[in-house]
The first five atom37 places (N, CA, C, CB, O) and aatype in JSON, in Angstrom:
{
  "aatype": [12, 3, 18, 17, 5, 7, 1, 4, 14, 10, 16, 7, 9, 15, 3, 14, 0, 10, 10, 1, 0, 15, 8, 9, 19, 14, 17, 0, 6, 4, 6, 16, 3, 0, 5, 1, 10, 3, 19, 8, 2, 7, 10, 10, 10, 0, 0, 10, 10, 1, 6, 1, 15, 0, 19, 15, 19, 0, 6, 0, 19, 6, 0, 16, 7, 0, 2, 1, 8, 16, 10, 11, 3, 11, 13, 7, 6, 10, 19, 6, 16, 7, 19, 0, 6, 10, 8, 7, 11, 7, 1, 7, 0, 8, 18, 1, 14, 0, 1],
  "atom_mask": [
    [1, 1, 1, 1, 1],
    [1, 1, 1, 1, 1],
    [1, 1, 1, 1, 1],
    [1, 1, 1, 1, 1],
    [1, 1, 1, 1, 1],
    [1, 1, 1, 0, 1],
    [1, 1, 1, 1, 1],
    [1, 1, 1, 1, 1],
    [1, 1, 1, 1, 1],
    [1, 1, 1, 1, 1],
    [1, 1, 1, 1, 1],
    [1, 1, 1, 0, 1],
    [1, 1, 1, 1, 1],
    [1, 1, 1, 1, 1],
    [1, 1, 1, 1, 1],
    [1, 1, 1, 1, 1],
    [1, 1, 1, 1, 1],
    [1, 1, 1, 1, 1],
    [1, 1, 1, 1, 1],
    [1, 1, 1, 1, 1],
    [1, 1, 1, 1, 1],
    [1, 1, 1, 1, 1],
    [1, 1, 1, 1, 1],
    [1, 1, 1, 1, 1],
    [1, 1, 1, 1, 1],
    [1, 1, 1, 1, 1],
    [1, 1, 1, 1, 1],
    [1, 1, 1, 1, 1],
    [1, 1, 1, 1, 1],
    [1, 1, 1, 1, 1],
    [1, 1, 1, 1, 1],
    [1, 1, 1, 1, 1],
    [1, 1, 1, 1, 1],
    [1, 1, 1, 1, 1],
    [1, 1, 1, 1, 1],
    [1, 1, 1, 1, 1],
    [1, 1, 1, 1, 1],
    [1, 1, 1, 1, 1],
    [1, 1, 1, 1, 1],
    [1, 1, 1, 1, 1],
    [1, 1, 1, 1, 1],
    [1, 1, 1, 0, 1],
    [1, 1, 1, 1, 1],
    [1, 1, 1, 1, 1],
    [1, 1, 1, 1, 1],
    [1, 1, 1, 1, 1],
    [1, 1, 1, 1, 1],
    [1, 1, 1, 1, 1],
    [1, 1, 1, 1, 1],
    [1, 1, 1, 1, 1],
    [1, 1, 1, 1, 1],
    [1, 1, 1, 1, 1],
    [1, 1, 1, 1, 1],
    [1, 1, 1, 1, 1],
    [1, 1, 1, 1, 1],
    [1, 1, 1, 1, 1],
    [1, 1, 1, 1, 1],
    [1, 1, 1, 1, 1],
    [1, 1, 1, 1, 1],
    [1, 1, 1, 1, 1],
    [1, 1, 1, 1, 1],
    [1, 1, 1, 1, 1],
    [1, 1, 1, 1, 1],
    [1, 1, 1, 1, 1],
    [1, 1, 1, 0, 1],
    [1, 1, 1, 1, 1],
    [1, 1, 1, 1, 1],
    [1, 1, 1, 1, 1],
    [1, 1, 1, 1, 1],
    [1, 1, 1, 1, 1],
    [1, 1, 1, 1, 1],
    [1, 1, 1, 1, 1],
    [1, 1, 1, 1, 1],
    [1, 1, 1, 1, 1],
    [1, 1, 1, 1, 1],
    [1, 1, 1, 0, 1],
    [1, 1, 1, 1, 1],
    [1, 1, 1, 1, 1],
    [1, 1, 1, 1, 1],
    [1, 1, 1, 1, 1],
    [1, 1, 1, 1, 1],
    [1, 1, 1, 0, 1],
    [1, 1, 1, 1, 1],
    [1, 1, 1, 1, 1],
    [1, 1, 1, 1, 1],
    [1, 1, 1, 1, 1],
    [1, 1, 1, 1, 1],
    [1, 1, 1, 0, 1],
    [1, 1, 1, 1, 1],
    [1, 1, 1, 0, 1],
    [1, 1, 1, 1, 1],
    [1, 1, 1, 0, 1],
    [1, 1, 1, 1, 1],
    [1, 1, 1, 1, 1],
    [1, 1, 1, 1, 1],
    [1, 1, 1, 1, 1],
    [1, 1, 1, 1, 1],
    [1, 1, 1, 1, 1],
    [1, 1, 1, 1, 1]
  ],
  "atom_positions": [
    [[12.35, 5.13, 3.0], [12.38, 3.72, 3.36], [12.47, 3.57, 4.87], [13.54, 3.02, 2.67], [11.97, 2.6, 5.44]],
    [[13.12, 4.53, 5.53], [13.27, 4.43, 6.98], [11.92, 4.44, 7.69], [14.15, 5.57, 7.49], [11.7, 3.68, 8.63]],
    [[11.02, 5.31, 7.23], [9.71, 5.44, 7.89], [8.96, 4.1, 7.89], [8.86, 6.51, 7.2], [8.29, 3.77, 8.86]],
    [[9.08, 3.34, 6.79], [8.38, 2.06, 6.66], [9.28, 0.88, 7.05], [7.88, 1.87, 5.24], [8.97, -0.27, 6.75]],
    [[10.4, 1.17, 7.73], [11.37, 0.16, 8.17], [11.85, -0.72, 7.02], [10.75, -0.72, 9.26], [12.15, -1.9, 7.19]],
    [[11.91, -0.1, 5.82], [12.47, -0.79, 4.67], [11.67, -1.96, 4.15], [0.0, 0.0, 0.0], [12.22, -2.85, 3.51]],
    [[10.34, -1.97, 4.43], [9.54, -3.1, 3.96], [8.14, -2.64, 3.59], [9.47, -4.2, 5.02], [7.63, -1.65, 4.11]],
    [[7.52, -3.38, 2.68], [6.14, -3.13, 2.27], [5.24, -3.43, 3.47], [5.73, -4.01, 1.02], [5.32, -4.52, 4.03]],
    [[4.37, -2.48, 3.88], [3.52, -2.73, 5.03], [2.45, -3.8, 4.8], [2.85, -1.46, 5.44], [1.87, -4.31, 5.76]],
    [[2.2, -4.15, 3.56], [1.18, -5.16, 3.26], [1.76, -6.56, 3.18], [0.48, -4.84, 1.96], [1.15, -7.52, 3.66]],
    [[2.93, -6.68, 2.59], [3.48, -8.01, 2.33], [4.68, -8.36, 3.19], [3.87, -8.11, 0.9], [5.0, -9.54, 3.35]],
    [[5.35, -7.34, 3.74], [6.56, -7.58, 4.5], [7.8, -7.73, 3.63], [0.0, 0.0, 0.0], [8.89, -7.93, 4.16]],
    [[7.65, -7.62, 2.32], [8.79, -7.73, 1.41], [9.78, -6.61, 1.74], [8.34, -7.66, -0.08], [9.39, -5.45, 1.86]],
    [[11.06, -6.98, 1.87], [12.07, -5.99, 2.25], [13.21, -5.85, 1.24], [12.65, -6.34, 3.59], [14.13, -5.07, 1.47]],
    [[13.17, -6.57, 0.15], [14.2, -6.47, -0.88], [14.01, -5.15, -1.63], [14.13, -7.69, -1.87], [12.99, -4.98, -2.31]],
    [[14.96, -4.2, -1.52], [14.79, -2.9, -2.17], [14.51, -2.98, -3.67], [16.03, -2.07, -1.95], [13.83, -2.11, -4.21]],
    [[15.0, -4.0, -4.34], [14.76, -4.15, -5.78], [13.29, -4.43, -6.08], [15.63, -5.27, -6.35], [12.84, -4.22, -7.21]],
    [[12.54, -4.9, -5.09], [11.13, -5.25, -5.29], [10.18, -4.19, -4.74], [10.83, -6.58, -4.66], [8.96, -4.37, -4.78]],
    [[10.73, -3.09, -4.21], [9.91, -2.07, -3.57], [9.84, -0.8, -4.41], [10.45, -1.75, -2.19], [10.78, -0.47, -5.13]],
    [[8.72, -0.09, -4.31], [8.54, 1.18, -4.99], [7.87, 2.17, -4.04], [7.69, 1.0, -6.28], [6.94, 1.82, -3.31]],
    [[8.35, 3.4, -4.05], [7.71, 4.46, -3.29], [6.46, 4.9, -4.04], [8.68, 5.67, -3.06], [6.49, 5.09, -5.26]],
    [[5.36, 5.06, -3.33], [4.08, 5.4, -3.94], [3.47, 6.57, -3.19], [3.13, 4.19, -3.95], [3.42, 6.56, -1.96]],
    [[3.0, 7.57, -3.92], [2.34, 8.7, -3.29], [0.86, 8.39, -3.08], [2.5, 9.98, -4.14], [0.23, 7.76, -3.92]],
    [[0.32, 8.84, -1.96], [-1.11, 8.7, -1.69], [-1.85, 9.76, -2.49], [-1.42, 8.82, -0.15], [-2.75, 9.45, -3.27]],
    [[-1.47, 11.03, -2.29], [-1.94, 12.1, -3.17], [-0.92, 12.14, -4.3], [-2.08, 13.52, -2.41], [0.25, 12.41, -4.04]],
    [[-1.32, 11.88, -5.53], [-0.36, 11.83, -6.63], [0.51, 13.08, -6.72], [-1.08, 11.62, -7.93], [0.06, 14.19, -6.44]],
    [[1.77, 12.88, -7.1], [2.75, 13.96, -7.2], [2.18, 15.17, -7.94], [4.02, 13.46, -7.92], [2.32, 16.3, -7.48]],
    [[1.55, 14.95, -9.08], [1.02, 16.04, -9.9], [-0.12, 16.79, -9.21], [0.53, 15.5, -11.23], [-0.37, 17.95, -9.54]],
    [[-0.79, 16.15, -8.27], [-1.91, 16.79, -7.58], [-1.51, 17.47, -6.27], [-2.98, 15.77, -7.3], [-2.33, 18.15, -5.66]],
    [[-0.27, 17.3, -5.85], [0.19, 17.96, -4.63], [0.25, 19.46, -4.85], [1.59, 17.41, -4.19], [0.66, 19.92, -5.92]],
    [[-0.16, 20.21, -3.85], [-0.21, 21.66, -3.97], [1.12, 22.32, -3.67], [-1.26, 22.22, -3.07], [1.37, 23.44, -4.12]],
    [[1.99, 21.64, -2.91], [3.27, 22.23, -2.53], [4.37, 21.18, -2.6], [3.2, 22.84, -1.11], [4.11, 19.97, -2.61]],
    [[5.61, 21.66, -2.66], [6.74, 20.73, -2.61], [6.77, 20.01, -1.27], [8.07, 21.48, -2.84], [7.14, 18.83, -1.21]],
    [[6.39, 20.7, -0.21], [6.37, 20.06, 1.11], [5.42, 18.87, 1.12], [5.94, 21.08, 2.19], [5.74, 17.83, 1.7]],
    [[4.26, 19.0, 0.47], [3.31, 17.88, 0.41], [3.9, 16.74, -0.43], [1.96, 18.34, -0.19], [3.7, 15.57, -0.11]],
    [[4.61, 17.07, -1.5], [5.22, 16.03, -2.34], [6.25, 15.23, -1.56], [5.88, 16.65, -3.57], [6.39, 14.02, -1.77]],
    [[6.98, 15.89, -0.67], [8.06, 15.25, 0.06], [7.66, 14.74, 1.44], [9.21, 16.2, 0.2], [8.47, 14.16, 2.15]],
    [[6.41, 14.96, 1.84], [5.92, 14.54, 3.15], [5.89, 13.02, 3.25], [4.5, 15.12, 3.41], [5.23, 12.35, 2.46]],
    [[6.61, 12.47, 4.22], [6.68, 11.02, 4.39], [5.29, 10.41, 4.63], [7.61, 10.67, 5.57], [5.06, 9.25, 4.31]],
    [[4.37, 11.18, 5.18], [3.02, 10.69, 5.45], [2.16, 10.67, 4.18], [2.36, 11.55, 6.51], [1.03, 10.18, 4.21]],
    [[2.68, 11.2, 3.08], [1.97, 11.15, 1.8], [2.52, 10.03, 0.93], [2.08, 12.5, 1.07], [2.39, 10.07, -0.29]],
    [[3.12, 9.05, 1.55], [3.69, 7.98, 0.75], [3.55, 6.61, 1.39], [0.0, 0.0, 0.0], [3.39, 6.48, 2.6]],
    [[3.63, 5.62, 0.56], [3.65, 4.23, 0.98], [4.82, 3.56, 0.28], [2.31, 3.5, 0.66], [5.15, 3.9, -0.86]],
    [[5.44, 2.63, 0.95], [6.48, 1.81, 0.34], [5.81, 0.48, 0.02], [7.75, 1.64, 1.29], [5.53, -0.31, 0.93]],
    [[5.57, 0.23, -1.25], [4.81, -0.96, -1.64], [5.64, -1.9, -2.49], [3.55, -0.55, -2.39], [6.54, -1.49, -3.22]],
    [[5.3, -3.18, -2.38], [5.88, -4.15, -3.29], [5.53, -3.7, -4.71], [5.35, -5.61, -3.0], [4.4, -3.28, -4.96]],
    [[6.47, -3.77, -5.62], [6.3, -3.24, -6.97], [5.03, -3.74, -7.64], [7.5, -3.6, -7.82], [4.36, -2.97, -8.34]],
    [[4.67, -5.0, -7.45], [3.47, -5.53, -8.09], [2.22, -4.85, -7.58], [3.38, -7.04, -7.87], [1.26, -4.69, -8.33]],
    [[2.2, -4.44, -6.31], [1.03, -3.76, -5.76], [0.99, -2.31, -6.23], [1.04, -3.83, -4.24], [-0.08, -1.74, -6.4]],
    [[2.16, -1.73, -6.43], [2.26, -0.33, -6.85], [1.65, -0.11, -8.23], [3.72, 0.12, -6.84], [1.14, 0.97, -8.52]],
    [[1.71, -1.13, -9.06], [1.24, -1.01, -10.44], [-0.28, -0.95, -10.54], [1.76, -2.15, -11.26], [-0.81, -0.68, -11.62]],
    [[-0.98, -1.2, -9.46], [-2.45, -1.23, -9.48], [-2.97, -0.09, -8.6], [-2.99, -2.61, -8.99], [-2.36, 0.25, -7.59]],
    [[-4.11, 0.49, -8.97], [-4.69, 1.55, -8.15], [-5.48, 0.96, -6.98], [-5.61, 2.45, -8.99], [-5.74, 1.66, -6.0]],
    [[-5.85, -0.3, -7.08], [-6.55, -1.0, -6.01], [-6.15, -2.46, -6.06], [-8.11, -0.84, -6.13], [-5.78, -2.98, -7.12]],
    [[-6.22, -3.12, -4.93], [-5.82, -4.53, -4.88], [-6.71, -5.27, -3.9], [-4.32, -4.67, -4.5], [-7.03, -4.75, -2.83]],
    [[-7.1, -6.49, -4.25], [-7.85, -7.34, -3.33], [-6.86, -8.21, -2.58], [-8.91, -8.21, -4.1], [-5.7, -8.32, -2.96]],
    [[-7.32, -8.83, -1.51], [-6.46, -9.75, -0.76], [-6.03, -10.89, -1.67], [-7.19, -10.3, 0.49], [-4.86, -11.27, -1.66]],
    [[-6.95, -11.43, -2.46], [-6.61, -12.54, -3.36], [-5.53, -12.13, -4.36], [-7.86, -13.03, -4.1], [-4.61, -12.91, -4.62]],
    [[-5.64, -10.93, -4.93], [-4.63, -10.45, -5.87], [-3.28, -10.27, -5.19], [-5.08, -9.13, -6.52], [-2.24, -10.59, -5.76]],
    [[-3.29, -9.76, -3.97], [-2.04, -9.56, -3.22], [-1.38, -10.91, -2.91], [-2.31, -8.78, -1.92], [-0.16, -11.04, -3.0]],
    [[-2.19, -11.9, -2.55], [-1.65, -13.23, -2.28], [-1.03, -13.8, -3.55], [-2.77, -14.19, -1.74], [0.08, -14.32, -3.53]],
    [[-1.76, -13.69, -4.67], [-1.26, -14.21, -5.94], [0.03, -13.5, -6.37], [-2.33, -14.07, -7.03], [0.96, -14.15, -6.85]],
    [[0.09, -12.19, -6.19], [1.24, -11.42, -6.63], [2.47, -11.62, -5.75], [0.9, -9.97, -6.68], [3.6, -11.55, -6.24]],
    [[2.25, -11.87, -4.45], [3.38, -11.89, -3.52], [3.66, -13.25, -2.91], [3.13, -10.92, -2.42], [4.78, -13.51, -2.46]],
    [[2.66, -14.14, -2.91], [2.84, -15.43, -2.25], [2.72, -15.35, -0.74], [0.0, 0.0, 0.0], [2.97, -16.34, -0.04]],
    [[2.34, -14.18, -0.22], [2.2, -14.01, 1.22], [0.96, -14.74, 1.73], [2.12, -12.51, 1.58], [0.05, -15.06, 0.96]],
    [[0.93, -15.0, 3.02], [-0.19, -15.67, 3.66], [-1.44, -14.79, 3.61], [0.16, -16.01, 5.12], [-1.39, -13.61, 3.94]],
    [[-2.57, -15.39, 3.19], [-3.83, -14.65, 3.04], [-4.26, -13.97, 4.34], [-4.92, -15.58, 2.58], [-4.64, -12.8, 4.34]],
    [[-4.2, -14.71, 5.44], [-4.66, -14.15, 6.71], [-3.74, -13.02, 7.18], [-4.73, -15.25, 7.78], [-4.21, -12.03, 7.74]],
    [[-2.45, -13.17, 6.95], [-1.5, -12.11, 7.31], [-1.79, -10.85, 6.5], [-0.05, -12.57, 7.08], [-1.82, -9.75, 7.05]],
    [[-1.99, -11.01, 5.18], [-2.28, -9.86, 4.34], [-3.59, -9.2, 4.74], [-2.34, -10.27, 2.88], [-3.68, -7.97, 4.8]],
    [[-4.61, -10.01, 5.02], [-5.91, -9.45, 5.42], [-5.76, -8.64, 6.7], [-6.95, -10.57, 5.61], [-6.34, -7.56, 6.82]],
    [[-4.99, -9.14, 7.66], [-4.75, -8.41, 8.91], [-4.0, -7.11, 8.64], [-3.95, -9.28, 9.9], [-4.33, -6.08, 9.21]],
    [[-2.98, -7.16, 7.76], [-2.2, -5.96, 7.46], [-3.06, -4.92, 6.73], [-0.97, -6.31, 6.61], [-2.97, -3.73, 7.03]],
    [[-3.87, -5.37, 5.78], [-4.79, -4.44, 5.13], [-5.71, -3.79, 6.17], [-5.63, -5.17, 4.05], [-5.93, -2.58, 6.13]],
    [[-6.23, -4.59, 7.09], [-7.1, -4.06, 8.15], [-6.41, -3.01, 8.99], [0.0, 0.0, 0.0], [-7.01, -1.99, 9.33]],
    [[-5.15, -3.25, 9.33], [-4.38, -2.27, 10.11], [-4.22, -0.96, 9.33], [-2.99, -2.84, 10.48], [-4.33, 0.12, 9.91]],
    [[-3.97, -1.07, 8.04], [-3.82, 0.14, 7.22], [-5.13, 0.91, 7.13], [-3.32, -0.23, 5.82], [-5.12, 2.14, 7.09]],
    [[-6.26, 0.21, 7.08], [-7.56, 0.87, 7.07], [-7.79, 1.57, 8.42], [-8.71, -0.15, 6.78], [-8.21, 2.72, 8.46]],
    [[-7.5, 0.87, 9.51], [-7.7, 1.44, 10.85], [-6.87, 2.69, 11.09], [-7.37, 0.41, 11.91], [-7.3, 3.61, 11.78]],
    [[-5.67, 2.73, 10.52], [-4.79, 3.88, 10.72], [-5.0, 4.96, 9.68], [-3.35, 3.44, 10.7], [-4.32, 5.99, 9.71]],
    [[-5.93, 4.75, 8.74], [-6.24, 5.78, 7.75], [-5.3, 5.81, 6.55], [0.0, 0.0, 0.0], [-5.35, 6.74, 5.76]],
    [[-4.45, 4.81, 6.41], [-3.5, 4.77, 5.29], [-4.18, 4.21, 4.05], [-2.27, 3.92, 5.66], [-3.84, 4.61, 2.93]],
    [[-5.12, 3.29, 4.22], [-5.82, 2.67, 3.1], [-7.32, 2.74, 3.34], [-5.36, 1.2, 2.9], [-7.79, 2.95, 4.46]],
    [[-8.06, 2.54, 2.26], [-9.53, 2.5, 2.34], [-10.01, 1.17, 1.79], [-10.17, 3.7, 1.55], [-9.45, 0.65, 0.82]],
    [[-11.04, 0.62, 2.4], [-11.68, -0.61, 1.93], [-12.88, -0.23, 1.07], [-12.11, -1.52, 3.13], [-13.71, 0.59, 1.47]],
    [[-12.95, -0.83, -0.1], [-14.08, -0.6, -1.01], [-14.73, -1.94, -1.31], [-13.62, 0.1, -2.33], [-14.06, -2.88, -1.75]],
    [[-16.03, -2.04, -1.08], [-16.76, -3.26, -1.35], [-16.73, -4.2, -0.16], [0.0, 0.0, 0.0], [-16.15, -3.91, 0.88]],
    [[-17.39, -5.37, -0.36], [-17.46, -6.38, 0.7], [-17.26, -7.76, 0.1], [-18.82, -6.31, 1.43], [-17.43, -7.97, -1.1]],
    [[-16.88, -8.68, 0.95], [-16.71, -10.05, 0.52], [-15.59, -10.22, -0.49], [0.0, 0.0, 0.0], [-14.58, -9.5, -0.44]],
    [[-15.77, -11.16, -1.4], [-14.7, -11.46, -2.37], [-14.44, -10.32, -3.35], [-15.06, -12.71, -3.15], [-13.37, -10.26, -3.96]],
    [[-15.39, -9.42, -3.5], [-15.2, -8.28, -4.4], [-14.52, -7.1, -3.74], [0.0, 0.0, 0.0], [-14.28, -6.08, -4.39]],
    [[-14.22, -7.2, -2.46], [-13.61, -6.09, -1.74], [-12.19, -5.83, -2.24], [-13.59, -6.37, -0.22], [-11.46, -6.77, -2.59]],
    [[-11.81, -4.57, -2.27], [-10.45, -4.19, -2.63], [-10.01, -2.99, -1.8], [-10.35, -3.88, -4.15], [-10.83, -2.28, -1.22]],
    [[-8.73, -2.8, -1.75], [-8.14, -1.74, -0.93], [-7.42, -0.75, -1.83], [-7.17, -2.31, 0.12], [-6.8, -1.13, -2.82]],
    [[-7.53, 0.53, -1.46], [-6.84, 1.6, -2.17], [-6.13, 2.47, -1.14], [-7.83, 2.45, -3.04], [-6.56, 2.54, 0.01]],
    [[-5.05, 3.14, -1.56], [-4.46, 4.11, -0.64], [-5.48, 5.18, -0.3], [-3.18, 4.74, -1.25], [-6.22, 5.62, -1.18]],
    [[-5.52, 5.62, 0.95], [-6.45, 6.67, 1.37], [-6.02, 7.99, 0.74], [-6.5, 6.79, 2.92], [-4.84, 8.22, 0.5]],
    [[-6.97, 8.83, 0.48], [-6.67, 10.16, -0.1], [-6.87, 11.22, 0.93], [-7.54, 10.46, -1.33], [-6.66, 12.4, 0.65]]
  ]
}
């Protein structure tokens, strides 16, 4: 939680009861314990986002009530830093954790 400053990087939600740690490379697919525990192999996501393998901006807004433009900017930052990937264009676009 410290690495992500105790909040979901997409929504800004900081209530620990609403957050879930999520692996980018799934736990079962990690080759070593070090990879499983690597802070860079994880995201701290709002629980509703964690339950989906991909999420659109519209779905994130509906699930969290966050501002659409703020979420779109945050998704863009995650894509630029290699944490997430953008799939598709326009209203059908969705984001997934980068592998």
